C-alpha positions as CSV (number, residue, x, y, z in Angstrom):
1,M,-29.5,3.4,14.7
2,F,-31.3,5.7,11.6
3,R,-32.8,2.6,10.7
4,C,-34.6,1.7,13.8
5,I,-35.7,5.3,14.0
6,T,-37.3,5.1,10.6
7,V,-39.1,1.8,11.4
8,V,-40.6,3.4,14.7
9,C,-41.7,6.5,13.1
10,L,-43.5,4.4,9.9
11,L,-45.5,2.5,12.7
12,Q,-46.2,5.4,15.1
13,S,-47.5,6.7,11.8
14,V,-49.3,3.8,11.1
15,Y,-50.9,3.6,14.9
16,S,-52.1,7.5,14.3
17,I,-54.4,6.2,11.6
18,D,-57.9,6.1,12.8
19,P,-58.8,2.5,12.0
20,T,-62.4,3.2,10.9
21,S,-62.5,-0.2,9.2
22,T,-60.3,-3.1,9.0
23,F,-59.6,-2.9,5.0
24,E,-58.2,1.1,5.8
25,Y,-56.5,-0.2,8.3
26,E,-54.8,-3.1,6.6
27,Y,-54.4,-0.8,3.5
28,H,-52.4,2.0,5.1
29,V,-49.9,-1.0,7.1
30,L,-49.5,-2.8,3.7
31,A,-48.9,0.6,2.0
32,K,-46.3,1.7,4.9
33,L,-44.4,-1.5,4.3
34,V,-43.9,-1.0,0.9
35,E,-42.5,1.7,1.5
36,L,-40.1,0.8,4.1
37,D,-39.4,-2.0,1.4
38,Q,-38.4,0.4,-1.4
39,F,-36.1,2.7,1.4
40,K,-34.1,-0.5,2.1
41,A,-33.8,-1.0,-1.2
42,E,-32.4,2.2,-2.1
43,T,-30.0,2.1,0.6
44,A,-28.6,-0.6,-0.2
45,M,-28.1,0.5,-4.0
46,K,-26.2,3.4,-2.4
47,V,-24.6,1.0,0.1
48,A,-23.0,-0.8,-3.0
49,A,-22.5,2.3,-5.0
50,L,-20.0,3.6,-2.0
51,E,-18.4,-0.1,-2.2
52,N,-18.0,0.1,-5.8
53,Q,-16.2,3.3,-5.8
54,L,-14.0,2.7,-2.6
55,Q,-12.9,-0.5,-4.7
56,S,-11.9,1.9,-7.4
57,C,-10.3,4.1,-5.9
58,T,-7.9,1.5,-4.0
59,A,-7.2,-0.1,-7.5
60,N,-6.3,3.2,-8.9
61,S,-4.3,3.8,-6.1
62,Q,-2.5,0.7,-6.5
63,K,-2.1,1.3,-10.3
64,H,-0.4,4.4,-9.6
65,T,2.2,3.3,-7.4
66,S,5.8,2.3,-8.5
67,A,9.2,2.5,-7.9
68,T,12.5,2.7,-10.1
69,Y,15.9,0.7,-9.8
70,V,19.1,0.5,-11.6
71,H,20.1,-3.0,-13.0
72,W,23.8,-2.5,-12.8
73,G,25.9,-4.5,-15.2
74,M,23.1,-5.2,-17.6
75,R,22.4,-2.7,-20.8
76,T,18.5,-3.9,-20.3
77,C,15.9,-4.1,-17.1
78,P,15.0,-7.7,-16.3
79,N,12.0,-9.6,-18.1
80,V,9.7,-9.4,-15.3
81,T,6.4,-8.6,-15.0
82,G,5.5,-4.9,-14.6
83,T,9.0,-3.8,-14.9
84,T,9.5,-1.4,-17.8
85,Q,13.0,0.2,-18.9
86,V,13.3,3.9,-18.4
87,Y,16.9,4.7,-20.4
88,T,20.2,2.7,-20.4
89,G,23.7,3.9,-20.2
90,Q,27.0,3.5,-18.3
91,A,27.7,3.3,-14.7
92,A,29.7,6.3,-13.5
93,G,31.2,8.2,-10.5
94,G,33.7,10.0,-9.4
95,H,37.7,8.9,-9.4
96,Y,38.7,6.7,-7.3
97,T,41.5,8.5,-5.7
98,H,39.5,11.8,-5.1
99,P,38.4,12.3,-1.7
100,G,35.3,14.5,-3.3
101,S,33.5,11.6,-5.1
102,G,30.4,11.2,-5.0
103,E,28.2,7.4,-5.3
104,Y,27.5,5.7,-8.0
105,I,24.8,6.7,-10.8
106,C,23.7,5.7,-14.2
107,L,24.3,8.3,-16.9
108,P,21.9,7.8,-20.1
109,S,23.7,7.0,-23.4
110,D,21.9,10.1,-24.9
111,P,23.1,12.9,-22.8
112,E,21.8,16.1,-23.2
113,Y,23.5,20.1,-22.4
114,D,22.3,23.0,-21.2
115,Q,24.8,26.0,-20.7
116,Y,28.2,25.1,-20.9
117,N,31.6,25.6,-22.2
118,D,34.5,23.2,-23.3
119,V,37.4,24.0,-20.8
120,S,38.5,21.8,-18.7
121,D,38.0,24.0,-15.5
122,P,39.8,22.4,-12.2
123,T,37.0,23.8,-9.6
124,R,34.5,21.4,-10.7
125,S,33.0,18.0,-9.3
126,L,34.3,15.5,-11.7
127,M,32.5,12.5,-13.2
128,Y,34.4,9.0,-14.4
129,G,33.0,6.0,-15.9
130,A,33.2,3.2,-13.9
131,E,34.9,-0.2,-14.7
132,Y,35.3,-3.8,-13.4
133,E,38.3,-4.9,-11.0
134,T,37.6,-8.3,-10.9
135,Q,40.8,-10.0,-12.1
136,S,40.9,-12.5,-9.2
137,N,37.0,-12.8,-8.8
138,P,35.9,-16.2,-9.9
139,A,32.0,-14.8,-11.1
140,F,33.3,-11.5,-13.0
141,S,36.9,-12.4,-13.9
142,N,36.4,-12.4,-17.6
143,L,34.8,-8.9,-16.9
144,H,38.5,-7.1,-15.7
145,Q,38.9,-3.7,-16.5
146,N,35.5,-3.3,-19.0
147,D,33.0,-0.3,-18.9
148,V,30.3,-1.2,-16.6
149,P,26.7,-0.4,-18.4
150,C,23.6,0.4,-16.6
151,A,20.2,0.2,-16.9
152,V,17.0,2.4,-15.0
153,C,14.0,0.3,-14.5
154,L,10.5,1.6,-13.9
155,A,8.6,-1.5,-11.2
156,R,4.8,-0.3,-12.1
157,G,2.8,-1.5,-9.0
158,K,5.4,-2.5,-6.8
159,T,8.1,-1.5,-4.2
160,T,11.5,-2.4,-4.3
161,L,14.3,-3.3,-1.9
162,M,17.7,-4.3,-2.6
163,I,18.6,-7.1,0.0
164,P,22.9,-7.8,0.6
165,G,23.8,-11.2,1.7
166,R,20.9,-13.1,-0.1
167,T,20.1,-14.8,-3.5
168,T,16.6,-15.7,-3.0
169,C,14.0,-13.2,-1.7
170,Y,11.8,-13.2,1.4
171,S,8.3,-14.3,1.2
172,G,6.1,-12.5,-0.4
173,W,8.4,-10.6,-2.3
174,S,9.4,-11.0,-6.5
175,K,12.6,-11.5,-7.6
176,E,13.7,-8.7,-10.1
177,Y,17.4,-10.2,-10.4
178,Q,20.3,-11.4,-8.4
179,G,23.9,-10.8,-8.2
180,Y,27.1,-10.0,-6.3
181,L,27.4,-7.0,-4.1
182,M,30.2,-4.2,-5.3
183,G,31.9,-1.2,-4.2
184,E,35.3,0.2,-4.2
185,L,38.0,-0.8,-2.8
186,H,38.5,-0.7,1.2
187,S,40.8,1.8,0.8
188,H,39.7,4.1,-1.9
189,H,37.1,7.0,-1.1
190,G,33.5,4.8,-0.8
191,K,30.8,5.5,-3.0
192,G,28.0,3.1,-1.5
193,Y,27.4,-0.2,-2.6
194,V,25.2,-1.8,-5.4
195,C,24.0,-5.3,-6.7
196,M,25.4,-6.0,-10.0
197,D,23.6,-8.5,-11.4
198,K,25.3,-11.9,-11.8
199,Y,24.9,-12.4,-15.3
200,A,26.8,-8.5,-16.1
201,E,28.0,-7.7,-19.4
202,P,30.9,-5.2,-20.7
203,L,29.7,-2.0,-22.1
204,H,31.2,-2.3,-25.1
205,S,34.1,-4.7,-26.6
206,S,37.0,-2.5,-26.2
207,V,39.1,-2.8,-22.8
208,A,41.2,0.8,-21.9
209,D,42.0,0.4,-18.5
210,L,41.6,4.0,-17.5
211,N,40.6,3.8,-14.1
212,G,38.0,6.2,-13.1
213,A,35.4,4.8,-10.8
214,L,35.9,1.3,-9.8
215,F,34.0,-2.0,-8.9
216,Y,35.2,-4.4,-6.3
217,M,33.8,-7.8,-4.8
218,V,32.5,-7.0,-1.4
219,E,34.0,-9.7,1.2
220,G,33.0,-10.0,5.4
221,R,35.8,-9.7,7.7
222,C,34.7,-11.5,11.3
223,G,34.8,-9.7,14.1
224,T,31.9,-6.9,14.2
225,L,30.3,-9.2,11.4
226,Q,29.1,-12.1,13.0
227,C,30.7,-15.4,11.7
228,S,29.1,-17.5,11.5
229,P,26.1,-16.7,9.8
230,Y,28.4,-14.9,7.8
231,V,32.0,-16.3,6.3
232,E,35.6,-14.4,6.0
233,G,36.8,-14.1,2.7
234,R,33.1,-15.4,1.1
235,E,32.2,-13.0,-1.5
236,I,28.7,-11.4,-0.6
237,A,25.9,-11.6,-2.8
238,C,22.5,-9.8,-3.5
239,V,19.3,-9.9,-4.8
240,V,16.8,-7.1,-5.9
241,C,13.2,-8.0,-4.9
242,S,10.1,-6.4,-5.6
243,F,6.5,-6.6,-3.9
244,R,3.2,-5.6,-5.2
245,S,1.6,-2.7,-3.4
């Protein structure tokens, strides 16, 4: 609309000239056309600059998008593009018998303290290291009673999602790692579910069997859980996927 008005104004300006001679008339027409071409060129440059600025803002927004997740059962993060390690540590949580226990967390291996005392106070929330409870499981039987390592990972420019019941990601998503769904025993106080890497390793070589927070494989039970597609007694897999924003 603005461009049309500009052309009309230019033509009106041309026709307002007293054509005292053919040369003078043609000269002014040509001058106005040159002026219009310059206006079009300047406008195109401004539009291009705005488009470049918009693309730059979009790229910067995507660049600063990120997500974090815990790589359970491993000391390091997956070797995938755009994913780096924040810290390595030990899986922990409330004792399996304590009703006030919290969810599983990844405690860093280099803790720092602020104000504290070294008195064991019963009026506290209590934190325990986590162990594998996998004696009869085909995947992790060699890890039974071992402490569980973990690593916190930063996925730059990505959104992450843990998908239970899958070993592969859906279309458009990339795999960070895959494994098995694990949680507390059904009769213990729950801490949620985590995806333990299928290549899980022990935190160290010693096996203490102190039974703090515990990790058990997860099985499906038919009834309210639809079978099929799920199969009763079969250990449920999982996969952690990422999507580039």
